[in-house]
N, C-alpha and C positions, 0 to 999 in steps of 0.2 A: 109861384115857387114854393115848394114844400121843404120844410126843415126836418131833418132827421133828429129825433131826440138823442141826446148824449146820455149814455148810461154811466152813472158814477158809482164806482165800487169803492168800498173802504180799502185802504192799503193793506197788503198782506202783513201779518205779524212777523217778527224776526224769526220765530220758530218755523213758520211756514216757509220763509225764504231760505233758511238754512237747510230744511228738508229738500226743497226743490233743487238747491245747489248740489246737495249730496247725490241726488238722483242723476243730475246732469253729469257730475264727475264720474259716477259709475258707468253711465252710458258712454262716456269718453274713455273708459278703461283706466281711469286714474283712481285706483282703489285707495291709495294712501290719502289723497285729498278727500275722498268721500268719507273715510274713517275719521279724519280730523274734523270735518264738518259735522259729523254725527256726535263727536265728543263735545263740540261747541253747543250743539242742540241739547245735549244732556245738561250742560251747565245752565243753559237758558231755561230749561224746564224746572230746574231746581231753584233758580233765582227768582223767576217771575211766573208763578202759576197763573194760567189764564183760563178762559172759557173753553178753549179747545185742547186743554192739556192732555186729556185721556186719548183723544184721537191722535194727537201728535206722538204720544208715547207709544201707542200701538203701531203707528207708521214707522217710528224709529226702530222698534224691535224688528219689524218686517225688513227694514233696510239693512240692519245688522245681519240678519239671516241671509239676505240676498248677497251681501258682501262675502260672507263666509263661504257660500256656495261658489261664488265667482273666483275665490282664491284657491279652491280645490281643483286639482286636475280631474278630468273626466274618469280616469281609471279608479280614483278614490271615492266613487259614489257610495252612498249609504247602502248597507246590506238590504236585500229584499226580504 
């Protein structure tokens, strides 16, 4: 009988969990909740700087841009 090794991963940081939850809310078209989760992520980044702070900040900025585009009707696209 062979045993499959169990891979142990460190738990996700609060910032990562907030970012994932914001993405899930956006996927579910709940833009208000996604914006609130991003606001909480901003507070978390200010309160507890961590090793992945810069990556989280960049991902948060991308998510804010994505929400901005999701809120705009297709007719109001950016000029070419």
